[in-house]
N, C-alpha and C positions, 0 to 999 in steps of 0.2 A: 802904195801897192803892197809893200811889206807889212804895213800895219793892218791892211785888210786881210791879208793871208793869215796873220797871227790871230786876228779876231775869229776867223773861220775855224782855225785849228782848235782854239779854246772852246768855241761853241760845239764843235764835233765831239771833243773830249767830254764836255758836259752831258751831251745827249747819250754818248756811249755809257757813261757812268750811271745816268738815270735809268737807262734801259736795263743795265745789269742789276740795279737795285730792285726794279719791278719784277724781273724774272725770279730773283731770290725770294722776294715776298710771296710771289705766286706759288713757288715750290713749297715754301713754309706753310702757307695756308692749306695747300693740298695735302701736305703731310699731316697737318693737325686734323683735317676732316676725316681721315682714315681711322678706323677703330684700332686703338692701341691695345690689342689682346695678345698676351704671350702665347706661344705655341702650347706650352704646358697647360695654361689656364683654359685654352679653347678645347683641349682634349679632356679636361676633367669635367665631371657632371656638376650641375648646379647643386646647392645645398638641399633644395627641396627634393630634386630627383634622387640625390644620393641617399637622403633619409628615407624616401619611399622605397628605394631599392633595398636598403638595409632592413626595413620593417618587413617587406615582402619575403626576403631571404630568411629572416628570423622566424616569421610566422609560417612560412612554408615548411621549415624544418620542425616547428613545434606542432603543426597541424597533424592531428592523429585521426584515424578512421573513427567514425561515430560508433558508440557501443551498439553491438548487435547488427552492424551494417557492413557491407562490403567496402572495398577500397574506393569504389565509384562514388561513395557518399562522403569521402574525406573532405574536410573543410578546405575551402579555397583560402588564399591569403587574406582576401577582403573579409570573408566570413570569420576567419580566425581573429582578425583585427577588431571586428565589431563585437565578437564574443568576449574578447579581452576588455573591450571598452565598457562592458556592463549591459548586455542585452537583457539579462534577468531583471535588473533594476528598471530598464526602459520599459519592458513589457509589463512589469508590475505597476508602473505609473499609467500606462496606456489602458490597462485592463479595467481600471477604475472608471473609465469613461464608457461611451457607447458607440465608439467608432470602429471597434474591432468586430469582425465576424468570425464565429467559430465554425470552421468547415468540417473538421473531423476530430473525434476524440475517442481514444481507446482506454479502457480501464482494465487493469489486471491487479486484483487485490488493492493495496493502497498505492500502487504505482500506476502511471498512465502516460499517454502522449497526446498532444493536441496540435492541430494545424489551424493557425489563426491568420486572418487576412486583413490587412489595412488598406482599404480601397483608395484612399486619397493619394497614397504613394505607390500603389500596386506592389506592396511589400508583404511577404509571408513571414510569419513567426512560427517556428516549430519548437515546441516545448516538451521536455521530459520532466515529469513531476512525481512527487511522493507526498501523500496526504495533502494534496492540493497546494503544495509548496513547490515552486519551480526549482528544478535542479539544474537543467541546462536549457538554454534558449539559443536557437540559431536563426539569424535574420538573413533573408535572401529575397531577391526579386525574380529568381528563376523558379517557375512553377514546377518544372520537372524535378529539379533538385529538391524543392520543398517536399514534394510527394515522396521522393526517395528517402530523404532524411526522416520524414514522418514514419515511413514503414520501418526504418531502422530503429527509431525510438520505440515504436509499438512493440517490435520484437524484443527489444531490450527490456521493456517493462514486463513483458510476459516471462522472460528469463529471470528477472529479479524477483518476480512474484511467486515463482515455483515453490520456494522454500516456505514462503509466507502462507500460500494456499495449502500446502501440505500440513503446516502447523495448525492452520484453522480447521482443517478436516480432522486432524488427530485430536484437537481439543474438543471438537463436536462429538467425535466417537467416544472419547473418554467421558464427556459429560453424559452422553446417552447411556453408556455402560454403567456409569454411577447411578443414573436414574433407574435403569433396570435392576441394579443391585438393591436400590432402595425399595422398589416395588416388590421384588422377590423377598427381600428381608421382611417387609411388612406382611406379606402373605405367610412367610414362615412364622412370624410372631403371632399372627392370627391363628394359624394351625396349632402352634405350641400352646397358645392360650386355650383353644378348644380342647386340645389333648389334656391339658392340665385340669380343665373343668370336668372333662369326661372321667379322668382318673379320680378326681376328688369325688365326683358323683358316684362313681363305681364303688369307691371306698365307703361312701355313705350308704349306698344301697346294700353293699355286702354286710355292713354293720347292722343295718336295719333287718336284713334277711336273717342274720345270726340271732338278733334279739327276738325277731318274730318266731324263728324256729324254736328258740328256747322257751318262748312264751307258749307256743303251740304244744311243745312237749310237756310243759308244766300243766297246761290245761288238759292235755290228754291224760296225764297222771291223775289230775283232780277229777276228771270225768270218770276215769276207771274207779277211783276210790269212791266217788259218789254213787256210781252204779252198784259197786259192791255193798256200799252202805244201804242203798235202796233195796237191794235184794235181801240184805239182812233184816231190814225193817219189815219188808214184806213177809218174810218167813216168821218174824216175830208176831206180826199182825195175824197171820194165819194160825199160828199156834195159840195166840190169845183168843182168837175167835173160836177155835176148836174147844178151848177150855171153857169159854163162856157158854157155849152151846152144849157142853157135855151133859148127859142125862136127859136132855130134852128129846121129845119124840121127833123122829125124822119124818118127813113128808112121805 
């Protein structure tokens, strides 16, 4: 009887011990299945989100209003990021193909603005250029913003071209004035040549007139002398005739 009771006690102790070990193992497994994330780590953003936030903050601070546009056309962080990544080089590569559609273009002198559309990605490229060389390129999927940015770039190109257009007009006016000077000077030279010829001819005529007058005077003197001589000869002839006929009967 005592032996049976002892065996039962030992069996009960073994069962209690095994049950405690199972409970402990179950608790340990449950603990291991739960995510072991520190409170501080769960509150901190992931590296990707932190980097994106830092980029957005930096670009939001660096984004400036587009030239000639209102603050409504200021670059968004995404647009600033794309612009910094090299939209100019990207558009230069794409424009060599035939997939871009030119929607609008404005020229002001050597400056201009273009609105291009890439249909495969429904993306707009707005470019400000000089001498057909891209200066700034903004990439966006927002049609309204693309139109607004294009208007801003077009206004900026007009503003930049004012001095250039004024210089072009002044150069043309100067060239035209120089052309008028050349024409007027040529006419003055012609008139001067005509006047010189007239003066020279006048001098020749005056000299000829003088010589002719002198010759006329000389001829007049010779004529007068000849007439005097003629009259003298005629008187001599009359006298000789009278002498020859002297003593002859008259009729």
